Every structure is written in structure tokens, then in C-alpha cells.
C-alpha positions in Angstrom: 0.6 20.5 -9.4 3.1 18.4 -7.6 5.5 16.3 -9.6 4.7 12.6 -9.9 6.9 10.1 -8.0 7.6 6.4 -8.4 7.3 4.5 -5.1 7.0 1.0 -3.8 4.7 0.3 -0.8 5.4 -2.7 1.4 2.3 -3.7 3.4 2.2 -6.4 6.1 -1.3 -7.6 7.0 -1.4 -9.3 10.4 -5.2 -8.9 10.8 -7.1 -10.6 8.0 -10.3 -8.9 9.2 -8.9 -5.7 7.7 -8.4 -7.1 4.1 -11.8 -5.8 2.9 -11.1 -2.3 4.2 -7.5 -2.4 2.7 -8.9 -3.4 -0.7 -11.5 -0.6 -0.6 -8.8 2.0 0.1 -6.5 0.6 -2.6 -9.4 0.7 -5.1 -9.8 4.5 -4.4 -6.2 5.0 -5.5 -6.3 2.6 -8.5 -5.5 5.3 -11.0 -2.1 5.7 -9.4 -1.3 2.0 -9.0 1.1 0.4 -11.6 0.9 -3.1 -10.1 0.3 -5.2 -7.1 1.6 -8.5 -5.7 0.3 -10.3 -2.7 2.0 -13.2 -0.9 0.1 -15.1 1.8 2.5 -16.6 4.3 0.3 -19.2 6.1 3.2 -20.5 8.3 3.1 -17.1 10.1 -0.6 -16.3 9.4 0.2 -13.0 7.7 0.1 -11.6 4.1 2.8 -9.5 2.4 1.7 -7.0 -0.3 3.8 -4.9 -2.5 2.3 -2.0 -4.5 4.1 -0.1 -7.3 2.8 3.5 -7.7 3.3 6.5 -9.9 1.7 9.5 -8.1 2.4 12.8 -6.5 4.2 12.5 -3.1 1.2 13.8 -1.2 -1.1 11.1 -2.7 1.4 8.4 -1.8 1.7 9.8 1.8 -2.1 10.0 2.1 -2.5 6.3 1.0 0.2 5.2 3.5 -1.5 7.1 6.3 -4.9 5.7 5.6 -3.6 2.1 5.4 -1.4 2.6 8.4 -4.5 3.7 10.5 -6.0 0.2 10.0 -5.3 -2.0 13.0 -3.1 -5.0 12.1 -1.7 -3.3 9.0 1.9 -1.9 8.7 3.0 0.0 5.6 6.2 1.6 4.5 7.1 3.5 1.3 10.3 3.6 -0.7 10.7 6.4 -3.3 12.6 6.4 -6.5 15.2 9.2 -6.8 13.9 10.0 -10.3 
């Protein structure tokens, strides 16, 4: 089994029609999510979401890939060295 990693996901939501799909996907990975913070930025009509995770690297990559395939969603991951 692959070693667990700590990561932060930065998600930019430019298409609010995708929020339901985004939340459904995040729910599927809820066992790996440490915490989540969402910031609506009404001035620019976007939302910024940060997700803290403790999961194997392939799980983190899979989540990033699934979210990144949603139109109007951009996601990047930063991994801890530990």
C-alpha cells in the first residue's frame, strides 16, 4: 500500500453550475479530507476553495484529475515533504 501524504488542494471555481458536481466528488473522498475552507469572491464572480488532505499520492492525483476535468474548475496540489 502506498504511503499516505499530506497535501493542500487549491481550487478555483469560475463556473458556479459545477458546484454540485464538485461537492459530489469531494464527498466521495471525504475519508481523506482533513478540512475545507471556501471563500466566495463576489467582486470577481468566483469561489476559492482550499482542501487539506491526508491520503496516498495516487488518491490525491485522482481527485485532482476528476476535479480538473470539470469545466470552469482549476485545481492544483501542493505536497508536504513529510
